[in-house]
Structure formats: structure tokens, C-alpha cells
VOGU-3710 file (C-alpha; in Angstrom, 3 decimals, decimal comma):
1> mlfrrrarml> -9,098/55,231/-2,171  -10,692/54,358/-5,515  -14,095/54,025/-3,831  -13,788/57,564/-2,311  -12,661/59,101/-5,610  -15,641/57,623/-7,450  -18,009/58,780/-4,688  -16,771/62,393/-5,031  -17,238/62,167/-8,779  -20,776/60,885/-8,252
11> rwlvcgrvgp> -21,670/63,798/-5,947  -20,145/66,253/-8,454  -22,245/64,843/-11,284  -25,468/64,783/-9,274  -25,036/68,432/-8,339  -25,053/69,222/-12,076  -21,643/70,847/-12,164  -20,509/69,052/-15,293  -22,151/68,471/-18,684  -25,650/67,598/-19,763
21> vwmwkalllf> -27,942/65,157/-18,006  -27,315/62,242/-20,405  -23,578/62,384/-19,714  -23,809/62,164/-15,953  -26,380/59,364/-16,266  -23,929/57,420/-18,428  -21,123/58,049/-15,991  -23,380/57,058/-13,109  -24,041/53,753/-14,857  -20,301/53,278/-15,394
31> vaigfagqlm> -19,585/53,872/-11,703  -22,295/51,395/-10,683  -20,828/48,762/-12,977  -17,399/49,407/-11,496  -18,682/48,977/-7,943  -20,427/45,725/-8,908  -17,303/44,370/-10,604  -15,143/45,061/-7,574  -17,690/43,445/-5,279  -17,846/40,296/-7,441
41> gvifnkssvq> -14,071/40,164/-7,533  -13,830/40,200/-3,760  -16,406/37,410/-3,477  -14,651/35,357/-6,167  -11,272/35,744/-4,532  -12,617/34,629/-1,150  -14,247/31,617/-2,766  -10,993/30,739/-4,527  -9,025/30,895/-1,295  -11,511/28,620/0,441
51> tagrtiftsp> -11,453/26,140/-2,445  -7,658/26,118/-2,499  -7,657/25,273/1,201  -9,790/22,193/0,582  -9,037/19,058/-1,433  -11,098/16,036/-2,312  -9,288/14,211/0,495  -10,605/16,621/3,134  -14,211/16,640/1,941  -16,948/15,125/4,142
61> daqgpslgsc> -17,168/12,187/1,717  -13,724/11,059/2,876  -15,159/9,939/6,220  -18,003/7,851/4,865  -21,066/6,692/6,824  -20,947/7,078/10,589  -19,318/4,258/12,559  -20,816/5,254/15,888  -18,662/5,400/18,993  -16,127/2,678/18,118
71> qqhthimflk> -12,424/2,931/18,979  -10,015/3,196/16,050  -7,485/0,340/15,833  -3,847/1,334/15,347  -2,144/-1,965/16,329  -2,557/-4,147/13,259  -0,936/-7,308/11,953  -1,821/-8,243/8,361  -0,690/-11,636/7,066  0,109/-10,777/3,462
81> thktasstvl> -0,728/-13,919/1,520  0,435/-14,367/-2,071  -1,601/-13,525/-5,188  -4,689/-12,449/-3,231  -4,811/-8,658/-3,822  -2,724/-8,365/-0,660  -0,463/-5,672/-2,150  -3,503/-3,421/-2,444  -4,367/-4,073/1,212  -0,783/-3,368/2,287
91> nmlyrfgeer> -0,915/-0,038/0,467  -3,923/0,928/2,596  -1,986/0,081/5,761  1,041/2,019/4,550  -1,107/5,072/3,811  -2,999/4,937/7,075  0,172/4,596/9,120  2,179/7,212/7,242  -0,579/9,817/7,507  -0,691/9,286/11,295
101> dlrfalplgy> 3,050/8,868/11,930  2,646/5,290/13,155  5,630/2,935/13,512  5,903/0,027/11,093  7,513/-3,336/11,783  9,535/-3,215/8,561  11,748/-6,019/7,248  15,514/-5,729/7,005  15,106/-6,314/3,289  11,726/-6,497/1,610
111> qlgyplpfna> 10,221/-9,582/3,197  10,199/-10,775/6,789  12,458/-13,768/6,221  10,105/-15,455/3,752  9,899/-18,366/2,998  11,422/-19,270/6,359  9,092/-19,094/9,387  8,961/-15,564/10,738  11,488/-14,591/13,389  11,159/-11,359/15,361
121> hrvkgyqgpr> 14,783/-10,449/14,663  13,874/-10,012/10,997  12,142/-6,742/11,991  14,338/-3,693/11,597  14,763/-1,922/14,930  13,539/-4,854/17,018  15,127/-4,683/20,482  13,426/-7,512/22,334  9,866/-8,629/23,111  7,644/-5,534/22,982
131> avefhimgnh> 10,551/-3,254/23,876  9,511/-0,928/21,037  5,908/-0,129/20,201  5,193/-1,193/16,635  1,788/-0,291/15,231  1,578/-2,064/11,871  3,211/-5,203/10,459  2,215/-6,430/7,010  5,091/-7,455/4,735  5,330/-10,988/3,384
141> mrfnkpeaek> 6,116/-13,587/6,032  5,462/-17,219/6,784  3,313/-16,798/9,876  4,781/-17,771/13,237  2,476/-16,677/16,043  4,910/-16,758/19,018  7,425/-14,627/17,128  4,770/-12,199/15,858  3,549/-11,703/19,421  7,052/-10,666/20,458
151> vmpadtfyfs> 6,812/-7,747/18,055  3,188/-6,638/18,225  1,240/-5,379/21,296  -1,260/-7,610/23,071  -4,278/-5,735/21,640  -3,196/-6,180/18,020  -5,900/-6,849/15,435  -4,844/-9,810/13,231  -6,383/-10,252/9,796  -5,582/-11,775/6,409
161> iirnpvalae> -7,043/-12,415/2,952  -7,666/-15,593/0,939  -8,552/-16,467/-2,633  -10,134/-19,371/-4,493  -7,264/-21,897/-4,911  -8,049/-22,487/-8,592  -7,702/-18,798/-9,466  -4,728/-18,555/-7,112  -3,014/-21,464/-8,910  -3,485/-19,754/-12,273
171> ssfayykeva> -2,034/-16,498/-10,956  0,865/-18,265/-9,237  1,660/-20,240/-12,380  1,904/-17,034/-14,415  3,814/-15,100/-11,756  6,196/-17,827/-10,526  6,614/-19,808/-13,764  10,378/-19,316/-13,772  10,696/-19,497/-9,985  8,996/-22,721/-8,905
181> pafrkaktlg> 10,664/-25,786/-10,478  7,298/-27,576/-10,642  5,846/-24,795/-12,777  8,992/-24,370/-14,830  8,904/-28,004/-15,959  5,241/-27,923/-16,973  4,394/-26,468/-20,365  0,978/-25,193/-19,288  -1,123/-25,031/-16,158  -3,318/-27,725/-17,683
191> dfadypnkyy> -0,306/-30,050/-17,952  0,544/-29,416/-14,329  -3,069/-29,995/-13,234  -3,193/-33,329/-15,083  0,069/-34,698/-13,626  1,116/-32,624/-10,601  3,191/-35,415/-9,043  5,181/-35,689/-12,263  6,394/-32,112/-11,877  6,289/-31,511/-8,131
201> dprlrnnhya> 9,144/-32,367/-5,801  8,563/-31,091/-2,224  12,307/-31,020/-1,566  13,028/-28,363/-4,185  13,253/-24,736/-3,184  10,323/-22,478/-4,147  7,995/-25,363/-4,936  5,825/-24,171/-2,072  4,304/-21,786/-4,625  2,833/-24,827/-6,411
211> rnlllfdfgm> 0,798/-26,469/-3,638  -1,456/-25,217/-0,819  0,203/-21,808/-0,872  -2,337/-20,302/1,532  -1,660/-22,949/4,173  2,076/-22,450/3,715  1,755/-18,698/4,283  -0,267/-19,367/7,434  2,745/-21,336/8,702  1,495/-24,899/8,425
221> dhnanfslal> 2,554/-28,064/6,582  1,339/-27,603/3,035  2,628/-30,993/1,876  0,599/-33,058/4,347  -1,858/-35,565/2,913  -5,400/-34,285/3,199  -7,635/-35,448/6,004  -10,704/-33,708/7,333  -9,288/-33,733/10,851  -6,061/-32,086/9,706
231> aqhaeemirq> -7,925/-29,469/7,660  -10,240/-28,647/10,551  -7,282/-28,345/12,902  -5,601/-25,871/10,532  -8,838/-23,900/10,283  -9,170/-23,747/14,071  -5,573/-22,583/14,498  -6,262/-19,697/12,137  -9,542/-18,772/13,819  -7,841/-18,585/17,205
241> tfklilvsey> -5,551/-15,789/16,021  -7,145/-13,976/13,099  -10,195/-11,868/13,856  -11,104/-11,314/10,218  -10,392/-13,233/7,021  -11,141/-11,250/3,873  -12,047/-12,869/0,549  -10,299/-11,580/-2,555  -13,223/-12,389/-4,860  -15,415/-10,048/-2,819
251> fdqsmillrh> -12,886/-7,305/-2,301  -15,254/-4,362/-1,915  -17,407/-6,185/0,637  -14,189/-7,155/2,414  -13,180/-3,510/2,639  -16,486/-2,552/4,227  -16,134/-5,281/6,856  -12,528/-4,240/7,473  -13,485/-0,570/7,808  -16,066/-1,358/10,460
261> alcwpldavv> -13,755/-3,781/12,278  -10,936/-1,207/12,455  -13,213/1,843/12,870  -11,486/3,605/9,972  -12,718/6,400/7,680  -13,926/5,440/4,233  -10,882/6,838/2,390  -8,620/4,530/4,396  -10,099/1,525/2,557  -10,541/3,111/-0,876
271> sfslnarqqk> -7,872/1,834/-3,237  -6,714/1,345/-6,784  -5,654/-2,168/-7,743  -1,877/-2,539/-7,294  0,507/-5,210/-8,559  -2,139/-6,214/-11,101  -0,936/-8,085/-14,160  -1,855/-7,388/-17,721  -4,335/-9,998/-18,862  -4,140/-11,651/-22,228
281> psgiggvsgs> -6,898/-10,480/-24,564  -9,110/-13,469/-23,818  -11,681/-11,753/-21,664  -10,804/-13,529/-18,438  -11,734/-10,627/-16,205  -8,709/-8,414/-16,547  -8,154/-4,965/-17,902  -11,070/-4,563/-20,270  -14,085/-2,480/-19,296  -13,960/-0,161/-16,314
291> wvgkvataag> -10,403/0,280/-15,117  -11,093/1,804/-11,741  -12,951/-1,054/-10,089  -10,642/-3,897/-11,080  -9,635/-4,811/-7,562  -11,764/-7,885/-7,070  -10,802/-10,914/-9,091  -14,019/-12,873/-9,472  -16,866/-12,687/-11,866  -20,174/-12,053/-10,205
301> vggkggrlqa> -18,734/-10,226/-7,204  -21,410/-9,331/-4,718  -23,911/-11,956/-5,783  -25,873/-13,772/-3,121  -25,612/-17,104/-4,869  -22,663/-19,083/-6,177  -20,355/-17,687/-3,537  -17,534/-20,109/-4,303  -17,176/-18,743/-7,812  -13,678/-18,497/-9,210
311> ktviniteeq> -12,694/-16,360/-12,139  -12,559/-18,394/-15,338  -9,031/-19,708/-15,733  -7,573/-19,610/-19,198  -6,841/-22,804/-21,162  -7,901/-25,397/-18,587  -10,950/-27,608/-18,556  -13,468/-28,055/-15,780  -11,902/-31,451/-15,085  -8,504/-29,806/-14,658
321> reklrqwnal> -10,026/-27,224/-12,357  -11,332/-30,016/-10,166  -7,876/-31,618/-10,187  -6,395/-28,339/-8,971  -8,912/-28,300/-6,117  -7,871/-31,813/-5,161  -4,179/-30,979/-5,433  -4,751/-27,960/-3,184  -7,295/-29,745/-0,992  -6,156/-28,154/2,265
331> dwhlyksfnr> -6,400/-24,677/0,752  -9,783/-25,558/-0,742  -11,068/-26,529/2,715  -9,832/-23,234/4,177  -11,392/-21,267/1,355  -14,801/-22,929/1,690  -14,832/-22,553/5,468  -13,760/-18,924/5,640  -15,858/-17,969/2,641  -18,867/-19,336/4,522
341> tfweeinqfg> -17,885/-17,364/7,632  -17,425/-14,254/5,489  -21,020/-14,408/4,243  -22,313/-15,119/7,721  -20,687/-11,848/8,791  -22,328/-10,048/5,863  -25,697/-11,517/6,834  -25,158/-10,160/10,320  -24,014/-6,822/8,921  -27,113/-6,604/6,717
351> haqmeeeval> -27,266/-7,012/2,939  -29,033/-3,707/2,366  -26,468/-1,764/4,366  -23,636/-3,657/2,663  -24,942/-2,820/-0,801  -25,322/0,824/0,171  -21,803/1,113/1,567  -20,244/-0,792/-1,335  -21,943/1,657/-3,716  -20,449/4,569/-1,759
361> lkmrredlar> -17,030/2,889/-1,830  -17,152/2,447/-5,596  -18,365/6,016/-6,113  -15,570/7,342/-3,950  -12,999/5,262/-5,846  -14,233/6,671/-9,146  -14,160/10,228/-7,780  -10,571/9,817/-6,582  -9,559/8,216/-9,863  -10,901/11,201/-11,820
371> vclrdggkpv> -8,872/13,545/-9,632  -5,708/11,481/-9,216  -5,158/9,360/-12,287  -4,294/10,187/-15,839  -6,573/8,893/-18,609  -9,399/8,088/-16,195  -7,370/5,626/-14,178  -6,319/3,342/-17,007  -3,371/1,158/-15,852  -0,334/1,272/-18,099
381> eahrirdkni> 2,755/-0,828/-18,652  5,641/0,071/-16,372  7,946/1,435/-19,062  5,249/3,884/-20,185  5,042/5,565/-16,771  6,869/8,882/-16,989  7,795/9,042/-13,288  10,302/6,215/-12,961  10,009/6,302/-9,161  6,518/4,808/-9,333
391> rpyqsglvki> 7,123/2,126/-11,926  6,147/-1,280/-10,502  8,765/-3,996/-10,520  8,189/-6,844/-12,947  8,067/-10,527/-12,084  7,468/-13,761/-13,925  6,182/-13,958/-17,471  3,523/-11,269/-17,097  3,553/-7,502/-17,191  2,739/-5,750/-13,915
401> lgyelqpgld> 0,786/-2,563/-14,535  0,921/0,784/-12,769  -0,614/4,243/-12,932  0,253/7,780/-13,913  -0,741/10,793/-11,848  -2,942/13,516/-13,245  -0,789/16,557/-14,124  -1,392/19,936/-12,482  -2,380/18,724/-9,014  -1,727/20,955/-6,011
411> natrmaclrm> 0,927/19,656/-3,611  -1,417/18,255/-0,958  -3,594/16,440/-3,484  -0,613/15,142/-5,406  0,944/13,671/-2,251  -2,297/11,954/-1,248  -2,766/10,571/-4,769  0,854/9,434/-4,929  0,409/7,392/-1,762  -2,457/5,530/-3,404
421> irpeiqykdv> -0,448/4,395/-6,435  3,082/4,080/-5,041  4,287/0,489/-5,632  4,976/-1,703/-2,635  8,764/-1,851/-2,844  9,191/1,896/-3,336  6,694/2,615/-0,553  8,634/0,402/1,832  11,777/2,386/0,982  9,989/5,678/1,724
431> ldakqfprpq> 8,779/4,445/5,110  12,176/2,978/5,926  13,875/6,307/5,187  11,427/8,147/7,444  11,687/5,659/10,275  15,453/5,161/10,049  16,902/8,372/8,590  20,475/8,031/7,463  23,213/10,501/8,440  23,725/13,402/6,065
441> aaqaqpvqqn> 27,073/12,042/4,901  25,491/8,772/3,905  22,641/10,527/2,133  25,123/12,405/-0,011  26,507/9,127/-1,373  24,842/7,734/-4,509  22,899/4,596/-3,626  20,927/2,142/-5,631  17,197/2,417/-5,217  16,716/-0,822/-3,320
451> qglmvaaggs> 19,407/-1,257/-0,706  20,333/-4,731/0,372  19,569/-6,261/-3,030  21,843/-7,783/-5,575  20,975/-9,058/-9,022  21,518/-12,671/-9,922  21,939/-14,082/-13,368  18,674/-13,948/-15,217  17,588/-10,704/-13,633  16,115/-11,888/-10,334
461> flrqdssrtg> 16,422/-9,879/-7,130  18,136/-11,650/-4,241  18,866/-10,523/-0,754  22,618/-10,194/-0,246  22,345/-12,700/2,592  20,022/-15,019/0,653  22,484/-17,909/0,829  22,146/-17,760/4,604  18,490/-16,925/5,123  16,828/-18,111/1,951
471> ervvggeagv> 15,064/-14,775/1,611  14,120/-13,442/-1,801  12,047/-10,519/-2,883  10,305/-12,448/-5,605  12,349/-15,628/-5,518  14,076/-17,894/-7,947  16,129/-17,671/-11,054  14,809/-15,206/-13,598  12,161/-14,335/-11,058  11,847/-10,725/-12,148
481> rtveegerdw> 10,498/-9,999/-15,562  11,632/-6,909/-17,406  10,370/-5,587/-20,675  12,334/-6,768/-23,669  15,442/-4,912/-24,691  14,729/-2,761/-27,688  11,236/-1,754/-26,569  10,490/1,950/-26,409  10,189/3,970/-23,238  7,291/6,421/-22,800
491> dgsrlmrrnr> 9,358/9,196/-24,383  10,310/7,107/-27,403  13,881/6,332/-26,334  15,079/2,757/-26,818  15,339/0,656/-23,678  18,622/-1,081/-22,880  19,333/-3,704/-20,255  21,229/-2,719/-17,115  21,676/-4,406/-13,771  18,159/-3,909/-12,413
501> tliggndkgr> 15,741/-3,055/-15,119  15,615/-1,396/-18,512  16,479/2,265/-18,791  16,070/4,851/-21,477  18,743/5,427/-24,047  19,422/8,920/-22,699  19,982/7,519/-19,167  23,119/5,539/-19,894  25,303/4,815/-16,933  22,563/5,387/-14,344
511> lr> 21,149/2,539/-12,300  17,387/2,376/-11,828
//
């Protein structure tokens, strides 16, 4: 209508019916400007609609380099070893499965019977050998192949991840200091390395964290005296089942190999480091420098030489490091063997192609961090995270860091970003609620965030049936670390101790 009105006015002016020539020329210019403005507005609006319909997660970059004609794997069993960046890997599996409505083999609590050998009946919804199709299993377990095969289909892809035993011992000592009696008795890791037999008693519960923890998680005897024959037998048993063993020190290269093995898009293996602990300000490879890429744990990641490098461990000598290798000799054999196999696979893959794809992976991680994460992806202490539903649980004597989402995200982008930073325990709860929805009446009842848990003296989380099964979320007395009472929450309120964690002063009476 406006277009027609202006056209009539234009014809009227051109015919000379109104005013002098300069006036109708000025009005003609005004009409032209009006037409141009409307046209630009239409174009801008169309562009805005198209942009709103796209997010960074639907861009072509999300797919990554072509994988050819491979078949995507959806039956996956991940052996989640301890202190190996395995929580970050599990997050990838959770995201991949949730986005595709796959069925998870979830635990009744938060671990699949750990530290007892895995039993199929520890899977929620298990109804007999392969009676229900489960797609993904990846929560902590002590591996038991016959029982795992009862749950997972015959074409399941088995994989796991390992870490240099010296770096693993340092991380375990910090994380399980108040859980493993052997660590609790030792003043420092150096003391333990010098006299491990003085502190270690294999009969005591949770001492498995203190010796050959990788071998224990793979389901074998971690207290056996080392012999080459025994170590080679353990290696062969693992090779028979697991099609890929990742190496924590070379996390990005591991993700490229995993992506090609599973035939997954690039975004499926892009991650932010989860369950990472705050490092002491000693420069041992922690939270200084670039925040986004702190997934791998070794110095010199990606180098072609020195491939058995371990991150410098604080306050121990080279002699003590060698003692830790000897104390964890079975793990050290596994690490050397599978690290060698890992680099053989990279040689076969091609170093040039690996470097190119790792560069794309890092670039994609940085792009997603800029979109998703507040303050450029800088991890923050749990009590400073405004959204209390994504605060990571604390364990041991260290602070476990988390992330804050960028404000102002559209719904689709926010949900995709949230999946990438959601802590393991909360993510398991989300999947459990989707897979096993509760009746409406039950949903109306107030429940504590983590069902099936009770709090023991000292603040540790125990399964309610822990006296029967031995299962713990993080194990041991005082196994869960909370921030100190009296510290300030992100909003400045004083934190006070309650059953589970520390809550803000204006949240009195509410469990978290």
C-alpha cells in the first residue's frame, strides 16, 4: 500500500502539478531513499532469520574432514580408568548418545559396582543376557569381560585410556589422599615412593588406588609380583578385547584416532577438560596459559620424540619417580607397550594428516569455547559457578574446577554448550531421568539431587547399600572435599556446611 501511494505521488510530481522543479526533485530523492531503505530492511530481515536458524553446532565445521564411506559405531563400551582424563571421554559418549536417543547401560548408583568386579545385574534395566539393546556403557567399573558381554551386543567397540603411571600416581595421591590408607599414612608422595611397603597393606580397603591402578581397573591382579611373562599375559588379555587404547598424554591425537575408529563427526570428539583439578602455582602444567586446550596432561604433547614423557610431578626427585615406576611395574609395562602401539597407529595414519586434523580439532575447541564459555573458557572453582546444577563435586584435597556458560545464548546453542560442560554425576542423573522417567506423583515429591546416596561422617558419598556391595562414588572416609565453611559463594553470601556440600547463606534449609 505504501509503495502504491508513493508511486502515485511520484507520477503527480513528474507531471508538474505541484510546486517548482527543485521541490519535486527533492521529494523524488526522498522517495528513492525510502524505497532503498525498505529494500535493505527486507534483505536484513531475511538474513537475520537465516542466521537465527543456524548455530555454530550446525555449521559445516562441525562435521570435520571427510571420513569416507565408513559405518558409524553406536555400540560402544568404554572402560573408564581412573585419573586418565576419562571423565572428559565419558562426556563425549554421553553427548553423542543423548543427541541420538541411544540407550545407556547406566549403573544403579553412580558406578557399576566398583571396586568389585563388574556384574551385569549392576546395570539399571538389565533383564538378562542381551535381552535389552544397550548402545553405550562407560561408567566406572572393574572390567569383567564375560559380564560385560551379557550387556553389550556382539559388535560392540571396546576401548579405554591409559596414563603414565608416575603422573597417575601423583594425581591419585592428591585425589585419594584421605581415601586410600596407604596414601593417608604417608606425609608426601615422595615419602610413599621411598618406602611404599611401609605404608601399603593389600588387605585394606581402597588401597588399590595406590598400586597398579590401571591393571586393577582392567580386572587383573594388581598385587602380583612383577614378571615379564605375567605382564605380557595381561597385555595380551587386553589386546584381545580392546580395539583401541588411547593415551592421556596425547589426548588430541587420541581423539582423532577415536573419531576415525568410530566414524564420528568432529564435534563428537571436541571437548573441554572436565573433572580437572586446580594446580598449585608451581607451573606443573595446570591452569596457567591457555585454558581451552588443557585436556592433555603431558608436556610436549604431539612430539615425535620422548614419547614416554610424563608431566613433571611436584616435590619428588627423579630417583623417586623411578621408584614409582618400579612400584607400579605392571602398569609401567602396559603403558610402554600400548604407548608404542599408539604411535604405530599414528605412523600408519600419517603424521602430516594427524597434525592437520589435530590443528582443526584445537581450532574447533577454541571456537566453541568463545561461543559457549564465559571469560574465554577459564575454569573456575565450583562455588563461584552461578548455576549450582553444573557445579562439579569435590573430592580429596584438591579443588575440582568447572565452567560457566556464556550469557545470552539462544536455546539450541545453550543446550549444546551445557552438554559439553555438565559434570559427570549430574549428567548421569539427566540420562537416568530420561531413560527411566518417574511417575508424576513421584516427581512432585522433593528429592535430593543424587538419589541412592547417603553422606557418611567426614563428608564422603556412600551408596546406601555400600556395606553390602562395597560401592562408593568416590570412596573412603572424607573422600569428598568441599570448600571450607566461611568461604564466599559467587554472589558474596557466606557458605555454610550442610549434608552434601556448602550452600549460600540465603539458601538455608535447602539441600544441594
